[in-house]
C-alpha positions in Angstrom: -7.3 0.2 -52.4 -7.7 2.4 -49.3 -4.1 3.5 -49.6 -4.8 4.7 -53.2 -8.0 6.5 -52.1 -6.2 8.4 -49.4 -3.8 9.7 -52.0 -6.4 10.6 -54.6 -9.4 11.9 -52.5 -10.3 15.5 -52.2 -9.5 17.5 -49.1 -12.3 19.1 -47.0 -11.4 22.4 -48.6 -11.8 21.0 -52.1 -15.1 19.4 -51.2 -16.3 22.7 -49.7 -15.2 24.5 -52.9 -17.2 22.1 -55.1 -20.3 22.5 -52.9 -20.1 26.3 -53.1 -20.1 26.2 -56.9 -23.8 25.2 -56.9 -24.9 28.1 -54.7 -26.9 30.8 -56.5 -27.0 34.5 -56.3 -29.4 35.7 -53.6 -29.7 32.3 -51.9 -30.5 32.1 -48.2 -28.1 29.4 -46.9 -27.5 27.7 -43.5 -24.1 26.1 -43.0 -23.8 23.3 -40.4 -21.3 23.5 -37.6 -17.7 22.5 -38.4 -16.7 21.3 -41.9 -19.8 22.8 -43.7 -18.8 26.3 -42.5 -15.8 26.1 -44.9 -18.2 26.5 -47.9 -18.6 30.2 -47.1 -14.9 30.8 -48.2 -15.6 29.6 -51.8 -18.6 31.6 -53.1 -18.4 31.8 -56.9 -17.4 35.2 -58.2 -20.5 37.4 -58.7 -22.6 35.2 -56.5 -23.7 36.9 -53.2 -25.2 34.4 -50.8 -27.0 35.4 -47.6 -25.8 33.2 -44.8 -28.1 32.3 -41.8 -27.2 30.9 -38.4 -29.8 29.4 -36.2 -28.7 31.3 -33.1 -30.2 34.5 -34.8 -28.1 36.2 -37.5 -28.9 36.7 -41.2 -26.3 38.1 -43.5 -23.0 37.5 -41.6 -19.6 37.8 -43.2 -16.2 36.3 -42.9 -14.5 35.4 -39.6 -12.7 38.4 -38.0 -8.9 38.7 -37.9 -7.3 37.0 -34.9 -7.5 39.4 -32.0 -10.4 41.4 -33.5 -13.2 39.0 -32.4 -16.3 40.3 -30.7 -17.5 37.3 -28.7 -21.0 38.7 -28.5 -21.2 38.1 -32.3 -20.9 34.4 -33.0 -22.5 31.7 -35.1 -24.2 28.5 -33.9 -20.8 26.8 -33.6 -19.7 29.5 -31.2 -17.2 30.9 -33.7 -16.7 34.7 -34.0 -18.3 36.2 -37.2 -18.5 39.7 -38.7 -21.7 41.5 -39.7 -22.2 42.6 -43.3 -24.1 45.8 -44.2 -27.8 45.1 -44.0 -27.5 42.1 -41.7 -30.2 41.3 -39.2 -30.0 40.0 -35.6 -33.0 38.4 -34.1 -34.4 36.1 -31.4 -33.5 32.3 -31.5 -37.2 31.5 -31.8 -37.6 33.8 -34.8 -34.6 32.1 -36.4 -36.3 28.7 -36.2 -39.6 30.2 -37.5 -37.6 31.2 -40.6 -36.3 27.6 -40.9 -39.7 25.9 -40.2 -41.5 28.3 -42.4 -39.6 27.3 -45.5 -37.7 30.6 -45.9 -34.2 29.2 -46.4 -33.1 27.8 -49.8 -30.2 25.5 -48.8 -28.8 23.8 -45.8 -25.3 22.3 -46.1 -24.6 19.7 -43.4 -22.1 17.0 -42.5 -23.1 13.4 -42.1 -22.2 10.0 -40.5 -24.5 8.1 -42.8 -26.8 8.8 -45.8 -29.1 6.2 -47.1 -30.1 5.7 -50.8 -33.6 7.1 -50.2 -32.2 10.3 -48.6 -32.3 9.5 -44.9 -29.7 11.4 -42.9 -27.8 10.5 -39.7 -25.5 13.3 -38.6 -25.6 13.2 -34.8 -24.5 10.8 -32.1 -24.6 10.7 -28.3 -21.5 8.4 -28.2 -18.0 9.3 -27.3 -17.3 12.9 -28.4 -21.0 13.3 -29.5 -23.6 15.8 -28.4 -26.6 15.0 -26.2 -29.3 15.9 -28.8 -30.0 16.2 -32.5 -30.0 20.0 -32.4 -31.2 22.4 -35.1 -30.3 20.0 -37.9 -33.7 18.2 -37.4 -35.5 21.5 -38.2 -33.2 22.4 -41.1 -33.6 19.1 -43.0 -37.4 19.4 -42.8 -37.7 23.2 -43.4 -35.3 24.2 -46.1 -35.9 23.7 -49.9 -32.6 21.8 -50.6 -30.4 19.7 -48.3 -26.8 19.1 -49.4 -24.2 17.1 -47.6 -20.4 17.5 -47.5 -18.6 14.4 -46.3 -15.7 12.0 -46.8 -16.9 9.1 -49.0 -15.9 6.5 -46.4 -15.3 6.4 -42.6 -11.8 6.6 -41.1 -11.8 2.8 -40.8 -12.8 2.4 -44.5 -16.5 1.7 -44.0 -19.3 3.0 -46.2 -21.0 6.2 -45.3 -23.4 6.0 -48.2 -25.6 3.0 -47.4 -28.8 1.1 -48.2 -30.3 2.1 -44.8 -28.9 4.0 -41.9 -27.9 2.2 -38.7 -27.5 5.3 -36.6 -30.3 7.6 -35.2 -31.9 9.6 -37.9 -31.8 13.4 -38.3 -34.4 13.3 -41.0 -36.2 10.9 -43.4 -35.9 11.2 -47.1 -34.5 14.7 -46.8 -31.1 14.7 -48.7 -31.0 16.0 -52.3 -27.3 16.0 -53.1 -24.1 14.7 -51.6 -20.6 16.1 -52.2 -18.0 13.5 -51.1 -14.2 13.3 -51.3 -14.6 11.1 -54.4 -17.9 12.1 -56.1 -21.0 14.2 -56.5 -24.1 12.1 -56.1 -27.8 13.0 -56.3 -30.6 11.1 -54.7 -33.4 10.5 -57.2 -36.4 8.2 -56.8 -34.8 6.5 -53.8 -31.5 5.8 -55.6 -27.9 7.1 -55.5 -27.3 8.7 -58.9 -23.6 9.4 -59.8 -23.1 12.8 -61.4 -19.4 13.4 -61.1 -16.3 11.5 -59.9 -12.7 12.3 -59.5 -10.8 11.3 -62.7 -8.4 8.7 -61.3 -11.0 6.3 -59.9 -13.2 4.0 -61.9 -16.9 3.6 -61.4 -16.2 0.0 -60.2 -13.8 1.2 -57.6 -16.2 3.9 -56.4 -19.0 1.3 -56.2 -16.8 -0.9 -54.0 -16.6 2.0 -51.5 -20.3 2.6 -51.5 -22.8 0.6 -49.4 -25.6 0.7 -51.9 -26.0 0.5 -55.7 -24.7 3.5 -57.7 -26.8 4.4 -60.7 -25.2 6.4 -63.6 -26.6 9.7 -64.6 -27.1 10.6 -68.3 -23.4 11.7 -68.3 -20.8 11.3 -65.5 -18.5 14.3 -65.5 -15.0 14.5 -64.1 -14.9 16.2 -60.6 -12.0 18.6 -61.0 -10.9 21.2 -58.5 -8.7 24.2 -59.4 -5.1 24.1 -58.2 -4.5 25.9 -54.9 -7.8 25.1 -53.3 
């Protein structure tokens, strides 16, 4: 089963593409460090999103070409960024006032575990971890919508979508939608509700890889990504 999943599952780029399709024109969006940053590459045509980074930039653009980096202009993940016309640079404290004041529309984050009632665990102090929860704690409580991009299962084949999280929580009941390597799942009334799945996996197979009950939406669509993504 796991061998089949490895062959069929979406890549990180494909997951990021799918998440980007739900962004809307004019949205103020924060992308988590690492994998979620890929979402910025796949904005739908005609959709202009204003990206925010908690170290104090609103309206940044694509990464500069290699050799053209200005290392005074970086995002929260310490990666070089470019500044779009009309962008703003401000104090770290003002950036968190934007977050805590409810001025951002969407935060897209990674995850170790997500529970069926929307609890999120996306940090760890273990090997390779970081010593604190960081800005994600503020983001999941301050933004209007929290979306997660993640592999559906761990590297060892364990469930990442679970009945209850076993790891330290980033936020309680905060997640709205999950984009995984196999499916798109909403959290509604404390339940995982399946909205889309990749065509070559059955609902039963998907359920066997999920650590809590999957409930079917009114219609479960095929999760199809264009070639070349």
